[in-house]
C-alpha positions as CSV (number, residue, x, y, z in Angstrom):
1,X,31.4,-19.0,-4.1
2,X,31.0,-17.8,-0.5
3,X,28.1,-15.7,0.8
4,X,28.2,-12.0,0.2
5,X,26.4,-11.4,3.5
6,X,26.4,-13.9,6.4
7,X,24.5,-12.9,9.5
8,X,25.1,-15.3,12.5
9,X,23.0,-15.3,15.7
10,X,22.5,-11.5,15.6
11,X,20.8,-9.9,18.6
12,X,20.0,-6.2,18.9
13,X,19.0,-4.3,22.1
14,X,17.5,-0.8,22.4
15,X,17.8,1.5,25.4
16,X,14.4,2.7,26.4
17,X,12.9,4.4,29.5
18,X,11.8,1.0,30.6
19,X,15.3,-0.4,30.3
20,X,16.9,-2.6,27.6
21,X,14.5,-4.2,25.1
22,X,15.6,-7.0,22.7
23,X,14.3,-6.1,19.2
24,X,15.8,-9.1,17.4
25,X,17.1,-12.3,18.9
26,X,19.6,-14.8,17.4
27,X,18.8,-14.0,13.7
28,X,20.8,-15.9,11.2
29,X,20.7,-15.9,7.4
30,X,22.9,-15.3,4.4
31,X,22.6,-13.7,1.0
32,X,24.6,-15.0,-2.0
33,X,26.0,-12.8,-4.8
34,X,23.3,-11.8,-7.2
35,X,20.5,-13.1,-5.0
36,X,17.3,-11.3,-3.9
37,X,16.1,-12.2,-0.5
38,X,12.8,-10.8,1.0
39,X,12.1,-10.3,4.7
40,X,8.4,-10.4,5.3
41,X,6.3,-10.1,8.5
42,X,3.9,-7.8,10.3
43,X,5.0,-4.4,11.6
44,X,7.0,-4.9,14.8
45,X,8.5,-8.2,13.6
46,X,12.0,-6.8,13.4
47,X,12.5,-6.5,9.7
48,X,13.7,-2.9,9.6
49,X,15.9,-3.3,12.7
50,X,17.6,-6.3,11.0
51,X,18.3,-4.3,7.9
52,X,19.6,-1.3,9.8
53,X,21.8,-3.5,11.9
54,X,23.7,-4.6,8.8
55,X,24.9,-1.0,8.3
56,X,24.9,-0.3,12.1
57,X,22.5,2.5,11.6
58,X,20.7,1.4,14.8
59,X,23.5,3.1,16.8
60,X,22.0,6.4,15.8
61,X,18.7,5.3,17.4
62,X,19.8,4.1,20.8
63,X,20.4,0.6,19.6
64,X,23.4,-1.7,19.7
65,X,24.4,-5.2,18.5
66,X,24.8,-7.3,21.7
67,X,25.5,-10.6,20.1
68,X,26.4,-12.2,16.8
69,X,28.2,-11.1,13.7
70,X,27.5,-9.4,10.4
71,X,30.0,-10.8,7.8
72,X,30.2,-8.8,4.6
73,X,32.5,-10.8,2.3
74,X,34.0,-12.3,5.4
75,X,34.6,-8.9,7.1
76,X,32.6,-8.5,10.4
77,X,30.8,-5.2,10.2
78,X,29.8,-5.4,13.8
79,X,33.4,-4.9,15.0
80,X,34.5,-2.2,12.5
81,X,35.4,1.3,13.8
82,X,33.2,4.2,12.6
83,X,35.7,5.5,10.1
84,X,35.7,2.1,8.3
85,X,32.0,1.9,8.5
86,X,31.7,5.2,6.6
87,X,33.7,3.8,3.8
88,X,31.3,0.8,3.5
89,X,28.0,2.7,3.7
90,X,27.0,3.9,0.3
91,X,29.9,2.2,-1.4
92,X,29.6,-1.5,-0.7
93,X,26.2,-1.5,1.0
94,X,23.5,1.1,0.1
95,X,19.9,1.6,1.4
96,X,16.6,2.7,-0.1
97,X,14.3,3.9,2.6
98,X,10.5,3.6,2.8
99,X,10.0,7.4,3.0
100,X,12.2,9.1,0.3
101,X,11.3,12.6,1.6
102,X,12.9,11.8,4.9
103,X,16.0,10.5,3.2
104,X,16.7,13.6,1.2
105,X,17.7,16.9,2.7
106,X,15.1,19.4,1.6
107,X,17.6,22.4,1.5
108,X,19.9,20.8,-1.1
109,X,19.1,19.9,-4.7
110,X,18.8,16.3,-5.9
111,X,21.9,16.8,-7.9
112,X,24.0,18.1,-5.0
113,X,23.1,15.1,-2.8
114,X,23.8,12.5,-5.5
115,X,27.1,14.2,-6.4
116,X,28.1,14.4,-2.7
117,X,27.7,10.6,-2.4
118,X,29.9,10.0,-5.5
119,X,32.6,12.5,-4.4
120,X,32.8,10.9,-0.9
121,X,33.6,7.4,-2.2
122,X,35.0,7.9,-5.7
123,X,38.0,9.8,-7.3
124,X,36.0,12.1,-9.5
125,X,35.7,15.8,-10.2
126,X,32.6,17.7,-9.4
127,X,31.8,17.9,-13.1
128,X,32.2,14.1,-13.5
129,X,30.1,13.5,-10.4
130,X,27.3,15.7,-11.7
131,X,27.4,14.1,-15.2
132,X,27.2,10.6,-13.5
133,X,24.2,11.8,-11.5
134,X,22.5,12.9,-14.7
135,X,23.1,9.4,-16.3
136,X,21.8,7.7,-13.1
137,X,18.6,9.7,-13.1
138,X,18.2,8.9,-16.8
139,X,18.8,5.2,-16.1
140,X,16.1,5.0,-13.4
141,X,13.6,6.4,-15.8
142,X,13.3,10.1,-14.7
143,X,12.5,12.4,-17.6
144,X,14.5,15.5,-18.2
145,X,17.3,14.4,-15.8
146,X,19.4,17.6,-16.3
147,X,16.4,19.7,-15.0
148,X,15.6,17.2,-12.1
149,X,19.2,17.4,-10.9
150,X,18.7,21.2,-10.2
151,X,15.4,20.7,-8.4
152,X,14.7,20.2,-4.7
153,X,13.1,17.1,-3.2
154,X,9.8,18.9,-2.6
155,X,9.5,19.6,-6.3
156,X,9.4,15.9,-7.3
157,X,6.5,13.5,-7.1
158,X,6.6,10.5,-4.9
159,X,7.4,8.1,-7.7
160,X,10.2,10.4,-9.1
161,X,11.6,10.9,-5.6
162,X,11.7,7.1,-5.0
163,X,13.6,6.7,-8.3
164,X,16.0,9.5,-7.4
165,X,16.7,7.7,-4.1
166,X,17.4,4.5,-6.0
167,X,19.8,6.4,-8.3
168,X,21.6,7.9,-5.3
169,X,21.9,4.4,-3.7
170,X,23.4,3.0,-6.9
171,X,25.7,5.9,-7.5
172,X,28.8,4.0,-6.3
173,X,27.9,0.5,-7.5
174,X,27.1,-1.3,-4.3
175,X,27.4,-5.0,-3.9
176,X,24.3,-5.1,-1.7
177,X,21.2,-2.9,-2.0
178,X,18.9,-2.9,1.0
179,X,15.4,-1.7,0.1
180,X,13.1,-1.1,3.1
181,X,9.4,-1.1,1.9
182,X,10.4,0.9,-1.2
183,X,6.9,0.7,-2.8
184,X,4.5,0.8,0.2
185,X,3.4,4.4,-0.2
186,X,3.3,4.2,-4.0
187,X,0.4,3.6,-6.4
188,X,0.2,0.1,-7.9
189,X,1.4,1.5,-11.3
190,X,4.5,3.2,-9.9
191,X,5.1,0.2,-7.7
192,X,5.2,-2.1,-10.7
193,X,7.7,0.3,-12.4
194,X,10.0,0.4,-9.4
195,X,10.0,-3.4,-9.0
196,X,10.8,-3.8,-12.7
197,X,13.6,-1.3,-12.4
198,X,15.1,-3.1,-9.4
199,X,15.1,-6.4,-11.3
200,X,16.8,-4.8,-14.3
201,X,19.4,-3.0,-12.2
202,X,20.2,-6.2,-10.3
203,X,21.0,-8.0,-13.5
204,X,22.9,-5.1,-15.0
205,X,25.1,-4.5,-11.9
206,X,25.3,-8.0,-10.6
207,X,24.3,-6.9,-7.1
208,X,22.4,-8.6,-4.4
209,X,19.1,-7.2,-2.9
210,X,17.6,-7.5,0.6
211,X,14.0,-6.4,0.2
212,X,11.7,-5.7,3.1
213,X,8.0,-5.8,2.5
214,X,4.7,-6.9,3.9
215,X,3.2,-7.4,0.4
216,X,3.4,-11.1,-0.5
217,X,2.7,-10.3,-4.1
218,X,5.9,-8.4,-4.3
219,X,7.9,-11.1,-2.5
220,X,6.5,-13.7,-5.0
221,X,7.4,-11.6,-8.0
222,X,11.0,-10.5,-7.1
223,X,12.5,-12.8,-4.4
224,X,14.7,-15.9,-4.8
225,X,14.2,-16.7,-1.2
226,X,11.8,-15.5,1.5
227,X,12.5,-15.1,5.2
228,X,9.5,-14.8,7.6
229,X,10.1,-12.9,10.8
230,X,7.8,-12.7,13.9
231,X,8.5,-10.7,17.1
232,X,12.2,-10.4,16.4
233,X,12.9,-14.0,15.4
234,X,13.0,-15.9,12.1
235,X,10.2,-18.4,12.0
236,X,10.6,-19.8,8.5
237,X,12.9,-19.6,5.5
238,X,12.9,-21.2,2.1
239,X,13.0,-20.8,-1.7
240,X,10.1,-18.6,-2.8
241,X,8.2,-21.2,-4.9
242,X,8.5,-23.8,-2.2
243,X,7.5,-21.5,0.7
244,X,4.4,-20.2,-1.2
245,X,3.4,-23.7,-2.3
246,X,3.7,-25.3,1.1
247,X,4.2,-23.0,4.1
248,X,5.5,-25.0,7.1
249,X,4.8,-22.4,9.9
250,X,1.3,-21.5,10.9
251,X,2.2,-17.8,10.8
252,X,3.5,-18.0,7.2
253,X,0.3,-19.8,6.2
254,X,-1.8,-17.1,8.0
255,X,0.0,-14.3,6.1
256,X,-0.6,-16.0,2.8
257,X,-4.3,-16.7,3.5
258,X,-4.8,-13.1,4.7
259,X,-4.0,-11.6,1.3
260,X,-7.1,-10.9,-0.8
261,X,-6.6,-12.7,-4.1
262,X,-8.3,-11.3,-7.2
263,X,-10.5,-14.5,-7.5
264,X,-11.8,-14.4,-3.9
265,X,-15.6,-14.5,-3.4
266,X,-16.5,-10.9,-3.3
267,X,-17.9,-9.8,0.1
268,X,-16.9,-13.0,1.9
269,X,-14.9,-12.8,5.1
270,X,-11.2,-12.6,4.5
271,X,-9.0,-14.9,6.5
272,X,-7.3,-13.0,9.3
273,X,-4.7,-13.9,11.9
274,X,-6.5,-13.0,15.2
275,X,-4.8,-10.9,17.8
276,X,-1.7,-8.7,17.3
277,X,2.1,-9.1,17.4
278,X,3.2,-8.9,21.0
279,X,5.0,-6.0,22.6
280,X,8.8,-6.4,23.1
281,X,8.3,-5.6,26.7
282,X,5.8,-8.4,27.3
283,X,6.8,-11.3,25.1
284,X,5.0,-14.6,25.8
285,X,6.9,-17.7,27.0
286,X,7.6,-20.6,24.7
287,X,6.8,-20.1,21.1
288,X,6.2,-16.4,20.6
289,X,3.4,-17.1,18.1
290,X,1.4,-19.5,20.3
291,X,-1.2,-17.0,21.6
292,X,-2.4,-16.5,18.0
293,X,-1.9,-20.1,16.8
294,X,-4.8,-22.5,16.3
295,X,-2.4,-25.5,16.6
296,X,-0.7,-24.4,19.9
297,X,-0.2,-27.1,22.6
298,X,1.2,-27.0,26.1
299,X,4.7,-27.6,24.7
300,X,4.3,-24.5,22.5
301,X,3.4,-22.5,25.6
302,X,6.4,-23.5,27.6
303,X,9.2,-24.4,25.2
304,X,10.6,-22.2,22.3
305,X,11.1,-24.2,19.1
306,X,14.4,-23.9,17.2
307,X,14.6,-23.5,13.5
308,X,14.3,-27.0,12.2
309,X,15.7,-27.9,8.8
310,X,13.5,-30.0,6.4
311,X,14.3,-30.7,2.8
312,X,16.3,-27.4,2.4
313,X,13.7,-25.4,4.3
314,X,13.7,-24.1,7.9
315,X,10.8,-23.5,10.2
316,X,10.5,-22.8,14.0
317,X,7.5,-25.0,14.9
318,X,7.1,-28.2,17.0
319,X,4.3,-29.5,14.8
320,X,5.4,-29.1,11.2
321,X,4.5,-32.7,10.1
322,X,1.2,-32.7,12.1
323,X,0.1,-29.3,10.6
324,X,1.1,-30.2,7.1
325,X,-0.8,-33.4,7.2
326,X,-3.9,-31.8,8.8
327,X,-3.9,-29.0,6.2
328,X,-3.5,-31.5,3.4
329,X,-6.4,-33.6,4.7
330,X,-8.7,-30.5,5.1
331,X,-7.9,-29.5,1.5
332,X,-8.4,-33.0,0.2
333,X,-4.8,-33.4,-1.2
334,X,-1.8,-35.4,-0.2
335,X,1.1,-33.5,1.5
336,X,3.3,-34.2,-1.5
337,X,0.7,-32.7,-3.8
338,X,0.1,-29.6,-1.7
339,X,2.5,-27.5,-3.8
340,X,-0.3,-26.7,-6.3
341,X,-3.1,-26.4,-3.7
342,X,-2.2,-23.0,-2.2
343,X,-1.0,-21.5,-5.5
344,X,-4.3,-22.3,-7.2
345,X,-6.1,-20.0,-4.7
346,X,-4.2,-17.1,-6.2
347,X,-4.8,-17.7,-9.8
348,X,-6.4,-14.7,-11.4
349,X,-8.9,-15.0,-14.2
350,X,-8.2,-12.3,-16.8
351,X,-10.5,-12.2,-19.7
352,X,-8.5,-9.6,-21.7
353,X,-5.2,-11.3,-22.3
354,X,-2.2,-9.6,-23.9
355,X,-3.0,-11.1,-27.2
356,X,-6.5,-9.6,-27.1
357,X,-5.1,-6.2,-26.2
358,X,-2.7,-6.4,-29.0
359,X,-5.6,-7.1,-31.4
360,X,-7.6,-4.2,-30.0
361,X,-4.6,-1.9,-30.4
362,X,-4.6,-2.5,-34.1
363,X,-8.4,-1.9,-34.2
364,X,-8.1,1.4,-32.3
365,X,-5.7,2.8,-34.9
366,X,-7.8,1.8,-37.9
367,X,-11.3,2.8,-36.8
368,X,-12.9,6.1,-36.1
369,X,-16.5,5.0,-35.1
370,X,-18.3,7.7,-33.3
371,X,-20.1,6.9,-29.9
372,X,-22.9,9.0,-28.7
373,X,-24.0,9.1,-25.1
374,X,-24.7,11.1,-22.0
375,X,-22.3,12.7,-19.6
376,X,-23.6,11.2,-16.4
377,X,-25.0,8.0,-14.9
378,X,-28.7,8.2,-14.2
379,X,-30.0,8.4,-10.6
380,X,-32.6,6.2,-9.0
381,X,-34.8,6.4,-6.0
382,X,-32.4,4.1,-4.2
383,X,-29.6,6.7,-4.5
384,X,-28.2,8.1,-1.2
385,X,-25.9,10.4,-3.1
386,X,-26.4,11.9,-6.5
387,X,-23.5,14.0,-7.9
388,X,-24.1,16.1,-10.9
389,X,-21.4,17.9,-13.0
390,X,-19.2,18.5,-9.9
391,X,-16.1,20.7,-10.2
392,X,-13.4,21.5,-7.7
393,X,-10.7,24.0,-8.8
394,X,-7.9,25.5,-6.8
395,X,-6.6,28.8,-8.0
396,X,-2.8,29.1,-8.5
397,X,-0.8,32.2,-7.8
398,X,-0.4,34.4,-10.8
399,X,3.1,35.0,-12.2
400,X,2.2,38.6,-12.9
401,X,-0.9,40.9,-12.7
402,X,-1.5,40.6,-16.4
403,X,-1.1,36.8,-16.6
404,X,-4.3,34.8,-17.0
405,X,-5.6,32.9,-13.9
406,X,-4.8,29.2,-13.9
407,X,-6.3,26.5,-11.7
408,X,-5.6,23.0,-10.4
409,X,-8.5,21.0,-11.8
410,X,-8.7,18.4,-9.0
411,X,-12.3,17.4,-9.8
412,X,-13.5,18.2,-13.3
413,X,-17.1,17.6,-14.3
414,X,-17.8,14.4,-12.3
415,X,-21.3,12.8,-12.2
416,X,-22.2,9.6,-10.5
417,X,-24.4,8.2,-7.8
418,X,-24.0,6.1,-4.6
419,X,-26.8,3.8,-3.7
420,X,-28.1,3.1,-0.2
421,X,-26.4,0.2,1.6
422,X,-23.8,-0.3,-1.1
423,X,-20.0,0.1,-1.0
424,X,-18.8,2.3,-3.9
425,X,-15.1,1.8,-4.5
426,X,-13.0,4.6,-5.9
427,X,-9.6,3.9,-7.4
428,X,-6.9,5.7,-9.4
429,X,-3.4,6.9,-9.0
430,X,-2.3,9.7,-6.6
431,X,-3.2,13.0,-8.1
432,X,-6.3,11.6,-9.8
433,X,-8.7,13.5,-7.4
434,X,-10.1,10.7,-5.3
435,X,-9.6,12.2,-1.9
436,X,-10.6,15.7,-3.1
437,X,-13.8,14.2,-4.4
438,X,-14.5,12.5,-1.1
439,X,-13.9,15.7,0.9
440,X,-16.1,17.8,-1.4
441,X,-18.8,15.1,-1.3
442,X,-19.0,15.7,2.5
443,X,-18.7,19.5,2.1
444,X,-15.4,19.5,4.0
445,X,-14.4,21.6,1.1
446,X,-16.8,23.7,-1.0
447,X,-17.4,22.7,-4.6
448,X,-16.5,25.2,-7.3
449,X,-19.7,24.3,-9.2
450,X,-22.1,21.4,-9.6
451,X,-24.6,19.7,-7.3
452,X,-24.4,17.1,-4.5
453,X,-27.7,15.6,-3.6
454,X,-27.7,13.7,-0.3
455,X,-31.1,12.1,0.6
456,X,-32.6,14.5,-1.9
457,X,-31.1,17.7,-0.5
458,X,-28.5,19.7,-2.5
459,X,-25.6,20.1,0.0
460,X,-24.0,22.8,-2.1
461,X,-26.9,25.2,-1.5
462,X,-26.9,24.9,2.3
463,X,-25.2,27.2,4.8
464,X,-22.9,25.9,7.5
465,X,-25.7,26.0,10.1
466,X,-28.1,24.1,7.7
467,X,-25.4,21.5,7.1
468,X,-24.7,20.8,10.8
469,X,-27.7,18.4,11.3
470,X,-26.8,16.5,8.2
471,X,-23.2,16.0,9.3
472,X,-24.4,13.5,11.8
473,X,-25.3,11.3,8.8
474,X,-21.9,11.6,7.2
475,X,-18.7,10.5,8.9
476,X,-15.1,9.8,7.9
477,X,-12.5,7.1,8.6
478,X,-9.1,8.6,7.8
479,X,-5.9,6.9,6.5
480,X,-3.8,7.8,9.5
481,X,-5.8,7.1,12.7
482,X,-3.0,8.3,14.9
483,X,-3.1,11.7,13.2
484,X,-6.9,11.9,13.6
485,X,-6.9,11.2,17.3
486,X,-5.7,13.7,19.9
487,X,-2.7,12.3,21.8
488,X,-3.8,14.2,24.9
489,X,-7.3,12.6,25.0
490,X,-8.2,9.1,26.1
491,X,-9.7,7.1,23.3
492,X,-13.0,7.1,25.2
493,X,-13.0,10.9,25.1
494,X,-12.2,10.9,21.4
495,X,-15.0,8.5,20.6
496,X,-17.5,10.4,22.8
497,X,-16.6,13.8,21.2
498,X,-19.1,13.7,18.3
499,X,-21.8,12.7,20.8
500,X,-21.1,15.7,22.9
501,X,-20.7,18.1,20.0
502,X,-24.2,17.2,18.7
503,X,-25.7,17.1,22.2
504,X,-27.1,13.6,21.8
505,X,-26.3,12.2,25.2
506,X,-25.3,13.2,28.7
507,X,-21.7,12.9,29.8
508,X,-22.3,9.6,31.6
509,X,-24.3,8.2,28.6
510,X,-21.5,9.3,26.3
511,X,-19.0,7.4,28.4
512,X,-21.1,4.2,28.3
513,X,-21.7,4.6,24.6
514,X,-18.0,4.9,24.0
515,X,-17.4,1.6,25.8
516,X,-20.1,-0.1,23.9
517,X,-18.6,1.1,20.6
518,X,-15.2,-0.2,21.6
519,X,-16.7,-3.6,22.2
520,X,-18.5,-3.4,18.9
521,X,-15.3,-2.9,17.0
522,X,-13.5,-5.7,18.8
523,X,-11.7,-3.9,21.6
524,X,-12.1,-4.2,25.4
525,X,-14.3,-1.6,27.1
526,X,-11.5,-0.8,29.5
527,X,-9.5,0.5,26.6
528,X,-11.5,3.7,26.9
529,X,-9.1,4.9,29.6
530,X,-6.0,4.5,27.5
531,X,-4.3,6.9,25.1
532,X,-3.7,6.5,21.3
533,X,0.0,5.7,21.7
534,X,-0.8,2.6,23.7
535,X,-2.4,0.9,20.8
536,X,-1.1,-0.8,17.6
537,X,-1.9,0.6,14.1
538,X,-4.8,-1.8,13.6
539,X,-6.2,-1.1,17.0
540,X,-6.1,2.6,16.4
541,X,-7.9,2.1,13.1
542,X,-10.6,0.3,15.0
543,X,-10.9,3.3,17.4
544,X,-11.3,5.5,14.3
545,X,-14.1,3.3,13.1
546,X,-15.8,3.4,16.5
547,X,-15.7,7.2,16.4
548,X,-17.1,7.3,12.9
549,X,-20.1,5.1,13.8
550,X,-20.8,6.9,17.1
551,X,-23.7,8.9,15.7
552,X,-25.3,6.1,13.8
553,X,-24.6,7.7,10.4
554,X,-26.0,6.4,7.2
555,X,-22.8,7.2,5.1
556,X,-19.1,6.7,5.8
557,X,-16.2,7.9,3.7
558,X,-13.3,5.5,4.2
559,X,-10.3,7.4,2.7
560,X,-7.4,4.9,2.3
561,X,-8.5,3.4,5.6
562,X,-6.5,0.2,5.2
563,X,-3.6,1.2,2.9
564,X,-1.0,1.6,5.7
565,X,-1.9,-1.6,7.5
566,X,-0.2,-5.1,7.4
567,X,-2.0,-7.7,5.3
568,X,-3.2,-9.6,8.3
569,X,-4.5,-6.4,10.1
570,X,-6.0,-5.2,6.8
571,X,-8.1,-8.4,6.6
572,X,-9.4,-7.8,10.1
573,X,-10.4,-4.2,9.4
574,X,-12.1,-5.2,6.1
575,X,-14.1,-7.9,7.8
576,X,-15.1,-5.4,10.5
577,X,-16.3,-2.9,8.0
578,X,-18.4,-5.6,6.2
579,X,-19.9,-6.7,9.6
580,X,-20.8,-3.2,10.6
581,X,-22.4,-2.5,7.2
582,X,-24.7,-5.5,7.7
583,X,-25.5,-4.6,11.3
584,X,-26.0,-0.9,10.9
585,X,-27.1,-0.5,7.3
586,X,-24.1,1.7,6.3
587,X,-23.2,3.0,2.9
588,X,-19.5,3.4,2.1
589,X,-17.4,5.4,-0.3
590,X,-14.2,3.3,-0.1
591,X,-11.1,5.0,-1.5
592,X,-7.9,2.9,-1.8
593,X,-5.0,2.1,-4.1
594,X,-5.0,-1.6,-3.1
595,X,-7.1,-2.9,-6.0
596,X,-7.6,-6.4,-4.5
597,X,-9.2,-5.0,-1.4
598,X,-11.4,-2.6,-3.4
599,X,-12.6,-5.4,-5.5
600,X,-13.4,-7.6,-2.5
601,X,-15.4,-5.1,-0.5
602,X,-17.1,-3.0,-3.3
603,X,-20.4,-3.5,-5.0
604,X,-19.5,-1.0,-7.7
605,X,-16.2,0.7,-8.6
606,X,-15.4,4.1,-10.1
607,X,-12.0,4.7,-11.8
608,X,-10.7,8.2,-11.7
609,X,-7.9,9.7,-13.8
610,X,-6.8,13.4,-13.6
611,X,-10.0,14.7,-12.1
612,X,-12.4,12.7,-14.2
613,X,-14.3,9.4,-13.9
614,X,-13.3,7.2,-16.8
615,X,-15.2,4.1,-15.9
616,X,-18.0,2.9,-13.5
617,X,-18.9,-0.8,-13.3
618,X,-20.0,-3.5,-10.9
619,X,-16.9,-4.9,-9.1
620,X,-16.7,-8.3,-10.7
621,X,-17.4,-6.9,-14.2
622,X,-14.8,-4.3,-13.9
623,X,-12.0,-6.8,-13.1
624,X,-13.1,-9.5,-15.5
625,X,-13.9,-7.2,-18.4
626,X,-12.3,-3.7,-17.9
627,X,-13.6,-1.3,-20.6
628,X,-11.1,1.5,-20.3
629,X,-7.4,1.0,-21.2
630,X,-6.4,2.8,-17.9
631,X,-8.5,0.3,-15.9
632,X,-6.9,-2.6,-17.8
633,X,-3.4,-1.3,-17.1
634,X,-4.1,-0.7,-13.4
635,X,-5.3,-4.3,-13.0
636,X,-2.3,-5.6,-14.8
637,X,0.0,-3.7,-12.5
638,X,-1.2,-5.7,-9.4
639,X,1.6,-8.0,-8.1
640,X,0.3,-11.5,-7.9
641,X,1.4,-13.8,-5.0
642,X,2.3,-16.6,-7.4
643,X,6.1,-17.3,-7.6
644,X,7.3,-17.3,-11.2
645,X,4.3,-15.5,-12.5
646,X,5.4,-12.9,-15.0
647,X,3.5,-9.9,-16.3
648,X,2.2,-10.7,-19.8
649,X,1.1,-7.1,-20.6
650,X,3.1,-3.9,-20.8
651,X,3.3,-1.7,-17.7
652,X,1.6,1.7,-17.5
653,X,4.5,4.0,-18.3
654,X,5.2,7.5,-17.0
655,X,3.3,9.5,-14.3
656,X,0.0,11.2,-14.1
657,X,0.2,14.7,-15.7
658,X,-0.2,17.9,-13.8
659,X,-3.9,18.7,-13.0
660,X,-3.0,22.4,-13.5
661,X,-2.2,21.7,-17.2
662,X,-4.1,18.6,-18.3
663,X,-3.7,17.3,-21.8
664,X,-6.2,18.2,-24.5
665,X,-8.7,15.6,-25.7
666,X,-8.7,12.4,-23.7
667,X,-6.6,13.1,-20.6
668,X,-5.2,9.6,-20.7
669,X,-4.0,9.8,-24.3
670,X,-0.4,10.8,-23.3
671,X,0.1,7.4,-21.6
672,X,-2.4,5.2,-23.6
673,X,-0.9,2.6,-25.9
674,X,-4.0,2.8,-28.1
675,X,-4.3,6.6,-28.5
676,X,-5.2,7.9,-32.0
677,X,-5.4,11.5,-33.4
678,X,-9.1,11.6,-32.3
679,X,-8.1,10.9,-28.7
680,X,-5.7,13.9,-28.7
681,X,-8.4,16.3,-29.9
682,X,-11.8,15.1,-28.7
683,X,-12.6,14.5,-25.0
684,X,-14.8,11.4,-24.6
685,X,-17.9,11.7,-22.5
686,X,-18.9,9.2,-19.8
687,X,-21.4,7.1,-21.7
688,X,-23.5,4.0,-20.9
689,X,-21.9,0.8,-22.1
690,X,-24.4,-1.8,-21.0
691,X,-26.4,-2.5,-17.8
692,X,-25.0,-0.5,-15.0
693,X,-21.7,0.2,-16.8
694,X,-20.2,3.5,-18.0
695,X,-17.0,4.3,-19.8
696,X,-15.3,7.5,-21.1
697,X,-13.3,6.1,-24.0
698,X,-13.7,6.5,-27.8
699,X,-12.7,2.9,-28.3
700,X,-13.7,0.9,-25.2
701,X,-12.2,-2.6,-24.7
702,X,-15.6,-4.2,-24.4
């Protein structure tokens, strides 16, 4: 059987104000019917451009195919007229975009947009198209599909919207589904559901999938083959198991080592690929990766290597045999035995296996033992923050003057402490209240009730003027550094701004301090004269960190500070945060949905669900012996970068309920596989479990 998709020596140029820039150069690969292929690599490597070139969507973005062919079942898409292209898009090839909100038109309902796709390509009546849309939404796991068809995109959660986009992409039964980072912005639980859904649909419909991702765990779980791209070129390709067991290219190996496995030594330095992917306007000579490669030689700097075939694999490197032998010697294994060497570094120790959980499930439903306890964790003299019975409610608009007032209970009776010089991790799904808790902690939003003691002072009792001196001690690193930096200011001015606001230094001293801070976070002092758009995402995050530490604070809130970064850049930033904590004696509240990173950097971790803390534990203990079922299911949802590794526990089903109408009793009981009648009626308090551990569950796992 021939290839469904066969791309041969594809090159794409974009027209810019600086002239033509080549985004991808001589890219060649194929996809067989029923096969899943993953494109991996850092941002800027050309993955998305390659996928859009298949459907010629680049022509709407000032791009064009300059060389090569894109053969779809033997038909060259690159040479088709626009009218023929419209018949292929959505029918034979469909695409799931990274940001579903941008893919849907906000002024039309979900049903109208799905039905429109069906009517354009199929002979069906409006009623038939609508009914098919309902069936599609039901198939992708959206509850109440008839209702969702009538809703607008803004009324659906992120997970539901992503499922709806998958339904629309599948509406005409495509032969090839292109999924561009379909799970990047989703929680680990929803991510696991989407991946499982894609695999099920692939087998049901017999379609092929081209998946773009920078998460190697996802690639290991879903891909038959992996293609690694760097600076617009393919540098390695191979079967997933073989590529993960023995990467041939230094870049591939660097990506694999940069991922934080769940068995890494907590607090150790993560492996990071130094430097950044080069600009398309200033590509290096020879091998494009040589400025970042520890094995680079003079030949690498002057001569570009071709893709070299070796035992069914391909890699673009002059020194494959030398590197493979050197790596094998350093790891104490023979090259032919290296297959197991890399995979062993990703093996995760999980004390609570699926069989144990199954046993516990039967126990939960047969026991009704009462647990006494207290509703908060005790404070000590080492606490920097002590939070007591904190609430944050947002009032909703009344439906009528006589209707009772209702609220969004974003943070609902939360008590915990953060110790000096520790990193307290905070995890939970979107909508659990993590970011709201962080903002209220710093009094960026006022608490509805409760107390927040910072260095012994209750912040909730202070006026804005009284808070101002304390704000020097509390700073924030935001998720989106580009959105937190003024595009009209140089980065030097942005970093110096807090120094000027608090009147700490003169203008000249502020300038000098900004340059010192840039050097401290690993950037050149001359960068102070540049603007935010001149930096990569990782560099902008370093600038955000420099701004946060400008006033020598004692506490930093890192709110999803590494979530949007590539795995290699993420490792660099985590290492930087750890280094700064040691040098400056910082205390962190680290909020993220990447559980591996949270485990690696945190001393203790709090797990939030629907406005409440359901577990607090030391990092290692939480991952080895989770006490709350929600924590257990979160950990089991993490994709592992071990090809062939299958999940041995059930996925967390459904989505987090609305915080404006939380369930009675234990708020997790609607999704908990172990819930009993007691769970539905009685809300569990956060009680001490053992040394330094707290859990809010009637029947804890440990």
